[in-house]
MARPADREN-449497 format. One line per 8 residues: number of its first residue (from 1); their letters; for each residue x, y, z of N, C-alpha, C, CB. Coordinates in steps of 0.05 Angstrom, whole numbers, padded with zeros to 5 digits. Glycine has a CB too. Example, Ala and Ser with C-alpha at 12.3 -4.5 7.8 and 13.67 -1.06 7.14 Angstrom:
BEGIN
1	AS	00264:-00114:00156:00246:-00090:00156:00264:-00066:00156:00226:-00089:00181; 00257:-00045:00142:00273:-00021:00143:00258:00001:00157:00282:-00012:00114
This chain:
BEGIN
1	MANILAEC	-00312:-00836:00807:-00318:-00811:00793:-00314:-00815:00764:-00302:-00787:00803; -00335:-00807:00752:-00333:-00809:00721:-00315:-00796:00707:-00355:-00800:00709; -00304:-00804:00686:-00282:-00788:00671:-00301:-00767:00653:-00261:-00811:00651; -00289:-00745:00650:-00304:-00724:00634:-00281:-00719:00611:-00314:-00694:00653; -00294:-00723:00584:-00276:-00718:00561:-00288:-00689:00551:-00278:-00744:00536; -00267:-00674:00549:-00273:-00643:00542:-00270:-00645:00512:-00251:-00619:00558; -00286:-00632:00496:-00284:-00626:00468:-00270:-00606:00462:-00306:-00621:00456; -00252:-00612:00441:-00228:-00591:00435:-00243:-00576:00412:-00194:-00605:00424
9	PAGRVNFC	-00241:-00547:00413:-00255:-00530:00389:-00245:-00533:00363:-00254:-00501:00393; -00219:-00550:00361:-00208:-00554:00336:-00221:-00578:00320:-00179:-00559:00340; -00226:-00571:00296:-00238:-00595:00281:-00215:-00617:00277:-00249:-00585:00251; -00226:-00640:00271:-00209:-00663:00265:-00214:-00670:00233:-00218:-00689:00285; -00192:-00666:00218:-00193:-00672:00191:-00167:-00687:00183:-00197:-00648:00174; -00171:-00711:00171:-00147:-00726:00156:-00139:-00721:00132:-00150:-00752:00154; -00115:-00717:00124:-00106:-00712:00095:-00093:-00735:00084:-00087:-00690:00092; -00095:-00739:00058:-00080:-00759:00043:-00062:-00742:00023:-00101:-00782:00027
17	IEQGATFL	-00036:-00744:00027:-00016:-00733:00008:-00005:-00755:-00008:00008:-00719:00022; -00009:-00750:-00038:00006:-00765:-00059:00035:-00759:-00060:-00005:-00760:-00084; 00050:-00779:-00057:00078:-00776:-00063:00085:-00767:-00088:00090:-00798:-00059; 00103:-00744:-00096:00106:-00741:-00121:00086:-00726:-00137:00109:-00764:-00129; 00064:-00718:-00121:00045:-00702:-00136:00038:-00676:-00121:00018:-00717:-00142; 00028:-00653:-00134:00022:-00634:-00123:-00001:-00636:-00106:00020:-00618:-00140; 00006:-00627:-00076:-00016:-00626:-00057:-00028:-00597:-00055:-00005:-00636:-00030; -00055:-00598:-00061:-00068:-00570:-00060:-00096:-00575:-00046:-00072:-00556:-00090
25	KTLSWYDK	-00104:-00559:-00020:-00129:-00565:-00007:-00136:-00539:00004:-00129:-00588:00014; -00162:-00530:-00008:-00172:-00505:-00001:-00193:-00507:00022:-00183:-00491:-00026; -00189:-00493:00042:-00204:-00495:00067:-00221:-00467:00071:-00183:-00500:00092; -00240:-00469:00085:-00254:-00445:00093:-00262:-00447:00125:-00280:-00442:00075; -00251:-00426:00139:-00258:-00428:00173:-00278:-00408:00176:-00231:-00421:00196; -00295:-00417:00193:-00316:-00401:00203:-00325:-00408:00228:-00337:-00401:00186; -00337:-00389:00246:-00348:-00395:00269:-00369:-00418:00269:-00359:-00372:00279; -00369:-00434:00285:-00388:-00456:00287:-00416:-00447:00294:-00378:-00477:00307
33	ATGVPVDV	-00414:-00434:00312:-00442:-00422:00327:-00456:-00401:00305:-00433:-00404:00360; -00443:-00386:00295:-00456:-00360:00275:-00454:-00366:00247:-00441:-00330:00277; -00434:-00384:00238:-00429:-00390:00211:-00417:-00365:00197:-00455:-00400:00197; -00403:-00349:00215:-00387:-00325:00204:-00360:-00331:00200:-00388:-00302:00221; -00349:-00324:00173:-00322:-00329:00171:-00304:-00318:00189:-00315:-00322:00148; -00283:-00332:00195:-00262:-00317:00211:-00243:-00301:00198:-00248:-00334:00225; -00239:-00277:00204:-00219:-00261:00189:-00189:-00270:00196:-00224:-00230:00195; -00178:-00278:00177:-00148:-00290:00172:-00136:-00272:00156:-00146:-00318:00159
41	STAALRMQ	-00145:-00249:00147:-00130:-00232:00123:-00104:-00220:00136:-00152:-00205:00110; -00100:-00212:00160:-00074:-00203:00173:-00062:-00223:00190:-00078:-00177:00189; -00072:-00250:00192:-00059:-00267:00213:-00035:-00286:00196:-00086:-00288:00230; -00022:-00296:00215:-00003:-00319:00210:-00014:-00345:00210:00018:-00320:00229; -00015:-00363:00187:-00026:-00387:00193:00005:-00408:00191:-00055:-00394:00169; 00009:-00429:00206:00024:-00448:00205:00017:-00476:00213:00043:-00442:00216; 00029:-00498:00197:00024:-00523:00200:00050:-00541:00198:00004:-00530:00181; 00052:-00560:00219:00074:-00575:00217:00065:-00606:00218:00094:-00567:00238
49	IRDTVSSV	00079:-00622:00202:00074:-00652:00200:00098:-00666:00212:00069:-00662:00170; 00091:-00684:00234:00113:-00696:00250:00106:-00727:00247:00114:-00685:00284; 00125:-00744:00253:00117:-00774:00256:00099:-00781:00279:00141:-00791:00258; 00104:-00768:00300:00085:-00769:00328:00087:-00740:00341:00097:-00794:00353; 00070:-00737:00354:00063:-00710:00370:00089:-00704:00389:00034:-00715:00391; 00107:-00726:00400:00129:-00718:00414:00156:-00718:00395:00131:-00738:00438; 00152:-00726:00369:00175:-00724:00356:00187:-00694:00352:00171:-00736:00332; 00212:-00695:00350:00229:-00665:00349:00232:-00660:00325:00257:-00663:00361
57	TVIIELST	00229:-00680:00305:00236:-00670:00278:00210:-00664:00265:00253:-00690:00262; 00213:-00647:00249:00190:-00633:00232:00191:-00641:00205:00192:-00602:00232; 00175:-00660:00195:00179:-00669:00166:00177:-00651:00144:00161:-00687:00160; 00155:-00632:00150:00149:-00611:00134:00134:-00592:00145:00138:-00618:00115; 00136:-00565:00140:00122:-00545:00151:00111:-00528:00129:00138:-00531:00170; 00086:-00522:00132:00073:-00506:00113:00061:-00478:00131:00048:-00524:00098; 00064:-00456:00119:00061:-00431:00133:00056:-00409:00111:00087:-00425:00151; 00042:-00386:00121:00040:-00361:00105:00064:-00351:00101:00025:-00341:00116
65	ANGRIILL	00086:-00357:00117:00110:-00343:00114:00128:-00358:00095:00122:-00337:00140; 00126:-00385:00091:00143:-00398:00072:00126:-00403:00048:00156:-00424:00084; 00101:-00392:00040:00085:-00394:00017:00072:-00419:00013:00098:-00389:-00004; 00071:-00439:00034:00056:-00461:00028:00028:-00463:00040:00069:-00482:00036; 00020:-00437:00049:-00005:-00433:00060:-00013:-00402:00047:-00004:-00434:00096; -00031:-00404:00033:-00039:-00380:00014:-00065:-00370:00022:-00039:-00387:-00017; -00072:-00342:00032:-00093:-00334:00038:-00110:-00328:00011:-00088:-00314:00055; -00137:-00335:00012:-00151:-00335:-00014:-00177:-00315:-00009:-00161:-00366:-00024
73	PTVVAATP	-00172:-00287:-00005:-00193:-00272:00004:-00219:-00269:-00015:-00182:-00248:00009; -00210:-00267:-00040:-00233:-00262:-00059:-00250:-00283:-00068:-00225:-00250:-00081; -00277:-00288:-00064:-00293:-00307:-00075:-00306:-00300:-00103:-00314:-00312:-00054; -00317:-00275:-00101:-00329:-00263:-00126:-00324:-00237:-00134:-00356:-00265:-00124; -00307:-00233:-00154:-00291:-00208:-00161:-00317:-00188:-00166:-00269:-00212:-00189; -00308:-00163:-00170:-00330:-00143:-00180:-00346:-00149:-00200:-00320:-00119:-00188; -00374:-00147:-00194:-00393:-00154:-00213:-00412:-00133:-00211:-00404:-00181:-00208; -00423:-00125:-00241:-00441:-00104:-00244:-00468:-00109:-00230:-00446:-00099:-00273
81	IASFDDVD	-00477:-00087:-00217:-00500:-00086:-00204:-00524:-00085:-00219:-00498:-00066:-00189; -00547:-00100:-00219:-00569:-00095:-00240:-00588:-00078:-00222:-00584:-00124:-00253; -00595:-00079:-00197:-00611:-00062:-00181:-00605:-00065:-00154:-00639:-00067:-00185; -00618:-00040:-00136:-00615:-00033:-00110:-00644:-00036:-00097:-00603:-00004:-00108; -00647:-00054:-00081:-00676:-00053:-00067:-00675:-00029:-00049:-00684:-00080:-00049; -00700:-00021:-00041:-00702:00004:-00020:-00703:-00009:00006:-00729:00024:-00023; -00696:-00033:00013:-00693:-00044:00042:-00665:-00054:00044:-00714:-00068:00049; -00657:-00075:00037:-00628:-00086:00040:-00620:-00106:00021:-00624:-00098:00066
89	IVSVTGAT	-00632:-00108:-00002:-00627:-00129:-00021:-00612:-00111:-00045:-00657:-00146:-00030; -00587:-00126:-00056:-00577:-00122:-00075:-00575:-00140:-00101:-00559:-00116:-00067; -00583:-00136:-00122:-00583:-00159:-00145:-00564:-00148:-00163:-00614:-00165:-00162; -00548:-00173:-00171:-00525:-00171:-00189:-00528:-00186:-00216:-00503:-00182:-00175; -00513:-00177:-00237:-00513:-00195:-00261:-00486:-00212:-00261:-00515:-00177:-00289; -00489:-00236:-00272:-00468:-00251:-00277:-00455:-00263:-00251:-00449:-00234:-00292; -00472:-00264:-00228:-00458:-00273:-00203:-00466:-00304:-00199:-00468:-00255:-00176; -00451:-00320:-00184:-00462:-00344:-00174:-00456:-00350:-00146:-00454:-00366:-00190
97	FISDGVRK	-00467:-00334:-00129:-00460:-00331:-00101:-00462:-00355:-00089:-00476:-00313:-00086; -00482:-00372:-00094:-00487:-00399:-00081:-00467:-00422:-00087:-00514:-00409:-00090; -00462:-00422:-00109:-00440:-00443:-00123:-00412:-00432:-00113:-00441:-00445:-00159; -00408:-00408:-00111:-00382:-00398:-00104:-00377:-00399:-00071:-00379:-00368:-00116; -00396:-00406:-00057:-00390:-00411:-00027:-00398:-00383:-00014:-00356:-00421:-00020; -00411:-00363:-00025:-00417:-00342:-00009:-00437:-00345:00014:-00425:-00322:-00026; -00430:-00332:00037:-00452:-00342:00061:-00451:-00317:00078:-00443:-00374:00080; -00468:-00317:00096:-00475:-00299:00116:-00446:-00294:00132:-00500:-00312:00134
105	GQSAVIAG	-00444:-00267:00137:-00418:-00257:00148:-00399:-00246:00135:-00406:-00274:00159; -00397:-00250:00108:-00379:-00247:00090:-00384:-00212:00081:-00384:-00270:00065; -00356:-00201:00074:-00355:-00172:00066:-00368:-00169:00037:-00325:-00161:00067; -00383:-00148:00037:-00393:-00140:00009:-00385:-00111:00006:-00426:-00143:00005; -00372:-00105:-00019:-00364:-00076:-00020:-00375:-00070:-00046:-00332:-00069:-00017; -00391:-00045:-00045:-00405:-00035:-00067:-00390:-00010:-00075:-00434:-00030:-00060; -00385:-00007:-00101:-00368:00018:-00110:-00380:00029:-00136:-00337:00010:-00116; -00380:00055:-00141:-00386:00067:-00165:-00416:00072:-00167:-00376:00051:-00188
113	STSNDGTY	-00430:00068:-00142:-00460:00077:-00142:-00459:00105:-00133:-00480:00059:-00122; -00481:00118:-00137:-00488:00145:-00126:-00490:00147:-00097:-00514:00153:-00135; -00504:00127:-00085:-00513:00132:-00058:-00500:00111:-00039:-00545:00130:-00057; -00496:00083:-00053:-00494:00060:-00035:-00466:00052:-00034:-00511:00037:-00044; -00442:00068:-00042:-00415:00063:-00037:-00408:00051:-00010:-00400:00089:-00040; -00398:00030:-00008:-00387:00028:00020:-00383:-00004:00027:-00408:00044:00041; -00377:-00008:00050:-00376:-00037:00057:-00396:-00046:00077:-00349:-00043:00068; -00407:-00069:00067:-00428:-00083:00082:-00426:-00108:00087:-00450:-00081:00072
121	TILSVLSE	-00438:-00120:00111:-00436:-00148:00122:-00462:-00162:00105:-00439:-00149:00159; -00458:-00189:00094:-00478:-00203:00082:-00495:-00214:00109:-00465:-00227:00061; -00522:-00208:00108:-00538:-00221:00125:-00550:-00250:00117:-00556:-00204:00130; -00552:-00251:00089:-00562:-00276:00083:-00560:-00278:00048:-00596:-00278:00095; -00557:-00300:00036:-00558:-00304:00009:-00585:-00314:-00003:-00538:-00320:00002; -00600:-00299:-00016:-00630:-00306:-00024:-00622:-00324:-00049:-00652:-00277:-00032; -00606:-00316:-00069:-00605:-00337:-00093:-00576:-00330:-00104:-00633:-00332:-00119; -00573:-00341:-00128:-00546:-00341:-00138:-00542:-00309:-00146:-00542:-00364:-00166
129	TQLVLDAT	-00560:-00291:-00150:-00556:-00268:-00158:-00563:-00244:-00136:-00572:-00266:-00182; -00573:-00251:-00114:-00586:-00232:-00093:-00573:-00239:-00068:-00620:-00236:-00091; -00564:-00215:-00052:-00555:-00216:-00026:-00571:-00197:-00009:-00527:-00210:-00024; -00575:-00199:00018:-00586:-00187:00038:-00561:-00179:00053:-00606:-00203:00052; -00559:-00151:00055:-00543:-00134:00069:-00552:-00126:00097:-00538:-00112:00054; -00531:-00114:00110:-00538:-00106:00139:-00544:-00078:00140:-00517:-00112:00158; -00550:-00063:00117:-00560:-00037:00117:-00581:-00027:00101:-00542:-00022:00113; -00598:-00009:00101:-00620:-00003:00083:-00604:00012:00061:-00646:00015:00096
137	LTLEAALG	-00611:00004:00032:-00600:00014:00010:-00617:00035:-00001:-00595:-00006:-00008; -00605:00051:-00019:-00619:00074:-00031:-00629:00062:-00059:-00600:00101:-00034; -00653:00065:-00064:-00664:00056:-00092:-00654:00073:-00109:-00695:00054:-00096; -00639:00062:-00130:-00629:00083:-00154:-00624:00065:-00180:-00597:00100:-00144; -00620:00079:-00199:-00613:00067:-00224:-00591:00048:-00224:-00607:00088:-00241; -00590:00025:-00239:-00573:00006:-00235:-00542:00017:-00248:-00586:-00022:-00248; -00523:00016:-00228:-00495:00026:-00235:-00481:00015:-00211:-00492:00060:-00239; -00451:00016:-00216:-00433:00007:-00193:-00426:-00022:-00195:-00446:00012:-00166
145	TLEVTDLG	-00409:-00033:-00178:-00403:-00061:-00178:-00405:-00068:-00151:-00377:-00069:-00191; -00404:-00094:-00148:-00401:-00104:-00120:-00382:-00128:-00119:-00428:-00112:-00108; -00367:-00128:-00100:-00342:-00148:-00092:-00347:-00161:-00067:-00314:-00133:-00089; -00347:-00189:-00067:-00351:-00202:-00042:-00327:-00214:-00035:-00372:-00222:-00042; -00323:-00212:-00009:-00295:-00219:00004:-00298:-00240:00026:-00281:-00193:00017; -00287:-00264:00023:-00289:-00286:00042:-00264:-00289:00059:-00294:-00313:00028; -00267:-00275:00082:-00238:-00272:00099:-00227:-00297:00115:-00242:-00248:00122; -00247:-00321:00106:-00235:-00346:00121:-00221:-00366:00101:-00258:-00363:00136
153	RFSLNIAA	-00219:-00364:00079:-00209:-00379:00061:-00179:-00381:00057:-00222:-00372:00040; -00166:-00406:00053:-00139:-00408:00050:-00134:-00433:00036:-00124:-00405:00075; -00108:-00435:00023:-00101:-00462:00014:-00080:-00472:00026:-00096:-00464:-00011; -00076:-00498:00027:-00051:-00512:00035:-00038:-00524:00009:-00057:-00535:00056; -00012:-00518:00006:00004:-00526:-00021:00030:-00536:-00013:00010:-00499:-00041; 00035:-00566:-00028:00060:-00574:-00023:00068:-00578:-00057:00062:-00602:-00001; 00090:-00570:-00062:00096:-00576:-00095:00104:-00605:-00095:00123:-00555:-00110; 00102:-00611:-00121:00103:-00645:-00127:00137:-00651:-00119:00095:-00655:-00168
161	ADSETLDF	00156:-00632:-00123:00185:-00637:-00116:00186:-00639:-00087:00204:-00614:-00126; 00173:-00628:-00069:00171:-00634:-00042:00158:-00657:-00032:00161:-00616:-00031; 00134:-00660:-00043:00120:-00684:-00035:00136:-00709:-00041:00094:-00686:-00049; 00149:-00706:-00065:00170:-00734:-00074:00185:-00744:-00053:00194:-00727:-00097; 00196:-00726:-00037:00216:-00733:-00015:00208:-00738:00011:00234:-00714:-00012; 00178:-00735:00015:00167:-00742:00043:00169:-00771:00049:00138:-00734:00045; 00174:-00773:00076:00173:-00801:00087:00159:-00800:00113:00202:-00814:00091; 00140:-00818:00113:00120:-00818:00136:00127:-00844:00155:00087:-00820:00124
169	GSDNRAVY	00149:-00860:00154:00151:-00882:00165:00139:-00907:00152:00141:-00878:00188; 00142:-00929:00166:00136:-00957:00158:00104:-00955:00152:00144:-00979:00184; 00091:-00937:00167:00057:-00942:00167:00046:-00917:00150:00040:-00943:00202; 00062:-00902:00140:00059:-00881:00123:00038:-00864:00133:00053:-00890:00097; 00042:-00855:00158:00023:-00842:00172:00037:-00824:00191:00005:-00861:00186; 00032:-00798:00193:00037:-00775:00208:00018:-00762:00224:00045:-00759:00193; 00025:-00740:00240:00007:-00724:00256:00011:-00700:00242:00011:-00724:00287; -00007:-00679:00249:-00005:-00650:00246:-00025:-00636:00260:-00004:-00642:00219
177	DLECEFGT	-00020:-00611:00260:-00044:-00588:00266:-00039:-00562:00255:-00048:-00581:00297; -00058:-00547:00250:-00056:-00525:00238:-00068:-00503:00257:-00069:-00528:00212; -00047:-00479:00262:-00052:-00456:00276:-00056:-00432:00265:-00036:-00454:00291; -00071:-00414:00278:-00075:-00388:00270:-00061:-00366:00286:-00103:-00385:00270; -00046:-00349:00282:-00035:-00327:00302:-00045:-00301:00293:-00003:-00325:00303; -00063:-00290:00309:-00073:-00263:00300:-00057:-00241:00309:-00100:-00259:00309; -00063:-00218:00294:-00045:-00194:00303:-00041:-00189:00334:-00057:-00168:00291; -00063:-00192:00348:-00064:-00190:00373:-00046:-00208:00392:-00091:-00193:00377
185	GEVRRIIQ	-00036:-00232:00381:-00022:-00248:00395:-00035:-00276:00402:-00015:-00234:00418; -00063:-00276:00400:-00078:-00296:00402:-00069:-00318:00383:-00104:-00287:00397; -00071:-00342:00396:-00065:-00363:00376:-00088:-00384:00380:-00036:-00377:00380; -00099:-00393:00358:-00123:-00412:00357:-00114:-00438:00337:-00151:-00395:00344; -00117:-00459:00345:-00118:-00480:00332:-00143:-00486:00313:-00115:-00498:00351; -00136:-00489:00286:-00162:-00492:00273:-00170:-00520:00267:-00161:-00477:00248; -00150:-00539:00258:-00157:-00566:00254:-00134:-00584:00265:-00163:-00572:00224; -00135:-00611:00267:-00113:-00626:00272:-00122:-00657:00261:-00104:-00622:00305
193	GYAFLNLE	-00101:-00673:00260:-00110:-00699:00253:-00083:-00715:00243:-00134:-00696:00229; -00089:-00735:00222:-00071:-00754:00212:-00065:-00742:00183:-00084:-00785:00212; -00041:-00744:00175:-00035:-00739:00144:-00023:-00769:00136:-00010:-00711:00138; -00037:-00777:00116:-00028:-00803:00107:-00012:-00798:00080:-00054:-00823:00101; 00008:-00818:00071:00024:-00814:00049:00019:-00836:00028:00052:-00813:00057; 00009:-00830:00007:00001:-00850:-00011:00026:-00848:-00030:-00030:-00844:-00024; 00041:-00876:-00028:00068:-00877:-00042:00068:-00878:-00073:00083:-00901:-00033; 00088:-00861:-00081:00088:-00862:-00113:00100:-00884:-00125:00101:-00840:-00126
201	VTR	00083:-00891:-00145:00094:-00914:-00165:00111:-00905:-00188:00071:-00930:-00178; 00097:-00881:-00204:00112:-00874:-00229:00134:-00852:-00218:00090:-00861:-00254; 00159:-00861:-00218:00181:-00843:-00210:00204:-00844:-00227:00190:-00849:-00183
């Protein structure tokens, strides 16, 4: 009988942590099939680094509870709207949607408009200044603002004082995984892999 290797949904990502330096890594989590960001705005994220999977000792833990994982919901702050299309396109001034990582499935909030106030879902990004939304807009004079929120972004943070004391053993390698617990009680593993420690010379 042939062996069957099941593919785990969690991504495999290896990190290099520089001992004695601040570790900061920003991640975006989205559904592989649809490209839609996963809403982690009310979830609890946690990550543990251990020497081995079976080790009982946690070298360091990162979580939303201890402040080493920080949710980063806002990608593009409120931006003046230049015009509304009478179909589903909104054009804004001073935005850089593409370079800021705005994508399908994110939340777009319009405020201060006569007819279009509300929360929409982005269907696509046409350009740095144009978004296609999931509802028909009312053509009107340019007014109001638009704020784009990416619900799947967060950062991993280890202060320099904490990384200075890290010890991953003789091979300077440890293992980790990163989990997300939603308000419903569902737990999903986001990523897993190795954490490598680059030893400090200047100390």
